[in-house]
N, C-alpha and C positions, 0 to 999 in steps of 0.2 A: 478399529475404532472409527466412529464418525466424528465430524467436527463437534457435534453436540456432546460427545463423551468427554471432551476437554472442558471441564466446568470450573476449574480454578487453577492457580499457578502450581498447586500441588500435583496436578496431572501433567505438567509440562516437563520435558526432558532437561537433563543437565548438559547435554551436548546437542548442537544443532548445526546441520549443514546450511550454508548460506549461498545464495545466488545473487551476485552483484549485477545490477543493471541501472543505468542512469535514467531518471525520469519515469521509472515504472513503480507504481504505488500499489500496495496491498494494505487494506484496513480490516479490522475485525468484522466478520460477517459479510465481507465484500468478496465477490468472485473475481479471479484474475486468470484469463486464458493465456497459456504460454506455448510457444513452439520451440521444442528442445532439439538441438541438432549437434552441438559440440560434444565430442566423446566424453569429456570430463563431467558434463552435466547429464548426459545419458546415464553415466555411472551413478551419479548422485540420485537420479530418479529411481534407478534400479534398487539402490540401497534403501531409499525412503519407502518404496513399495514393499520391501521385505521387512520393514519394521513398523514405525508409527505413522508413516506417510507424511511426516512434517518436513517442510522446507522453509527456511527463513529468507525472505526477500529483503535485500538492502540496496540502497542506492550507491553506485560507484561515483566517485567524486574526482576522478582524474588519475594520473600516474600511469604506470605500466599496464598495457592492455591485458597481459597474462595474469597479473596480480595487481589490480587497481586499488587505489585508496578507497576505503568504504566509509559511509556514514556510521555514526555510533549507535543509531537506533534503527531497527527494522521491524518487520512484522512477520510472524510465522503463519503459514497456511498449510492446511491439510489437502493432499491430493484427492479431490472429490470426483474428478473425471480423468480417464486415462485411455489413450488410444495410440496404436502404432501405425505408421504409414508404410507404404510399400518401399520407400527409399530410406527407411531406418530412423525416421524422426519420431519423437513422442509429442503428441498433442495432449496437454494436461490442463486442468483448471484447478487452481488453488482456491480454497475457501478460507478466508482470513479467520484466525483464531485469536491471537494475542500479540501485542507488540512486545519488544524486548530491547534492553540496552546491552551492548556487547561488553561483557566484563573482561574477556580476554580472547584472543585468537589462539587456537590450539595448533601445535606443531605435530601433526599426525601424518602417517604415510598414506595419504589419500590424494587423488588427483584434483579434488575440489576442496574448498575451504570449509573449516568447521570452527565454531566459536563456543565459548561458555556463555550462555545468555543469562541475564538478570531479568527475571520476569516481574519482580516485586514492584517496580515503579508503575507498572501498568496492570495491576491486579484487578482494577475495575473494568477492564476490557471485556470481561465475561458477562457483564450486565449491560444489556441493550438500553441505551438512553432513549426512553420513550417520550420524555417531556423536555421542552425548551420554551422559554418565554415567547409568546406570539410575536413580539417585536423583533426578535432575532430572525425568525423565519421571514417576516415582512421585509426587513432590511436587506437580507440576502437576496430575496427574489426581486426586490427593487433594483439592486445593483446589477443583478443578472440581466434584467430587461434593458438597462442602460448599456451594458456591455454588448449584448447581442445587437442592439440598434447601432452602436458605434462601429461594430465590425460587420454590419450588414448580414447578420446571421438570423436564422429562424429556429424556433424550438416548439415542441409539442406541449403547449402550456396546460392542456387538460391533464396530461400524464404527470407533469411536474407538480401541479397543484394537488394532485391526489397522492403523491408519493410521500413517504415518511421523510422527515428532515435528514436523518442519517443517510438515506439513499441519495438524496439530492447533493448533500455536502460531499460525500465520498466519491460520487460519480463525477462531479465537477472537478474535485481536487485531482482525481486520477486522469481525467481526459483533457483538461485544458492545458495550453502550452506554457505553464509556469517554468521558471528556472529550477534547477536541481535544488538550489538553496531554499527557494520558496516552497517547493514540494516537501522538502524535509521539515521545514517549519510547520507545515500543515500536519504532517504525520505525527510530529512530537507534541502537538497540542493535547493537553491532558483531558479535556472534555469536548464533547460535541459542540457546545455553545462557543467555546474558545475557537475551535476550528472554523465554525461558521463565521465568526467575527473576522478572523484572519482572511478567510476566503472573500468575504464581502469587501475588505480593504484592498485586496489584490485586484478584484474586479473593478473597483472604483479607480485605482491607479491606471489600469490599462484603458479604461473608458476615457480617461482624461487626455489621452493622445500618446504618440510614440515618444520613445526616448526616456521613459521613466525607468526607475531602478528595479521595478518588480518583475521585469520580464527580460529574457535573453533576446 
């Protein structure tokens, strides 16, 4: 199956392997490259490749390194690219499909963790949001300009202004140094407009100077 073959929550599985990482974000339709080297996660990729190629990305939030606490909402992605290295690592790219809420963690004899996902809260993830009010985009880009100036950073504005809002929002949410809590808040935003608004607020807070509560 390709990512396009997952068209509704009816196509999604009742059990999902999850990969906990802090600060790493996956969104629907968004690509995420990963370097896999731990044996348990190599096993996870092997099993995913032999079935539906789906892996759930969730943020770890502290606790024991071997079994960290995890956030209650993640995003499933399909392995769209796969390569093996000479030293036994896997280089994969996940293509985001749909977010999920963790209904329960399963006690199964596997080296990696698996959950029972609830897809229903994010059933609309299968519909790309092609429209948002112009002022939402204008506000976000305005805050981005201020943020970049405050941090003495540059950007390719020709590319940004030609990009869809979803690509801009998800790219910034995934790449900028927000706290785990703030990234989780962005992930859980129900609509693209809400995520853009939250992102603009975070950029505004950081532009105001150091010591704000929005960043670690």
